[in-house]
C-alpha positions as CSV (number, residue, x, y, z in Angstrom):
1,M,187.3,7.1,186.9
2,N,190.6,6.7,188.7
3,K,190.7,8.9,191.8
4,L,194.4,8.2,192.6
5,R,196.5,11.3,192.5
6,E,200.0,11.7,191.4
7,T,200.9,13.9,194.4
8,I,199.4,14.1,197.9
9,S,198.0,17.4,199.0
10,P,199.0,18.3,202.6
11,N,195.5,17.7,204.0
12,L,194.5,14.6,202.0
13,Y,195.4,12.5,205.0
14,D,192.7,14.3,207.0
15,I,190.1,14.5,204.3
16,D,190.1,11.1,202.7
17,F,192.2,8.5,204.5
18,L,191.5,5.7,202.1
19,L,192.4,7.8,199.1
20,W,195.6,8.9,201.0
21,V,196.5,5.2,201.5
22,E,195.8,4.2,197.9
23,T,197.7,7.2,196.6
24,T,200.7,6.6,198.9
25,A,200.8,3.0,197.8
26,N,200.7,4.0,194.2
27,L,203.5,6.6,194.6
28,L,205.6,4.0,196.3
29,R,204.9,1.5,193.5
30,V,206.0,3.9,190.8
31,G,209.0,5.3,192.7
32,K,207.8,8.9,193.2
33,F,209.3,9.0,196.7
34,T,209.5,12.8,196.8
35,E,205.8,13.1,196.4
36,I,204.9,11.0,199.4
37,D,203.5,12.4,202.6
38,I,206.4,11.2,204.8
39,P,205.3,12.5,208.2
40,N,201.9,10.8,208.1
41,L,203.4,7.6,206.5
42,I,205.8,7.4,209.4
43,E,203.0,7.9,211.9
44,E,200.9,5.2,210.4
45,I,203.8,2.7,210.3
46,E,204.7,3.4,213.9
47,S,201.1,3.0,215.0
48,I,201.2,-0.6,213.9
49,F,203.6,-1.4,216.8
50,H,201.9,0.7,219.5
């Protein structure tokens, strides 16, 4: 069963980080940019450099 979601609920980041990452990557891959959890994605990208 594929657990990936087509949208990200506001609290998925806090509930299941791995699923959030997989879902975010999938949404980016298919071009559903309006469905992405932008604030948390920015936080994760910025954390790479800090």
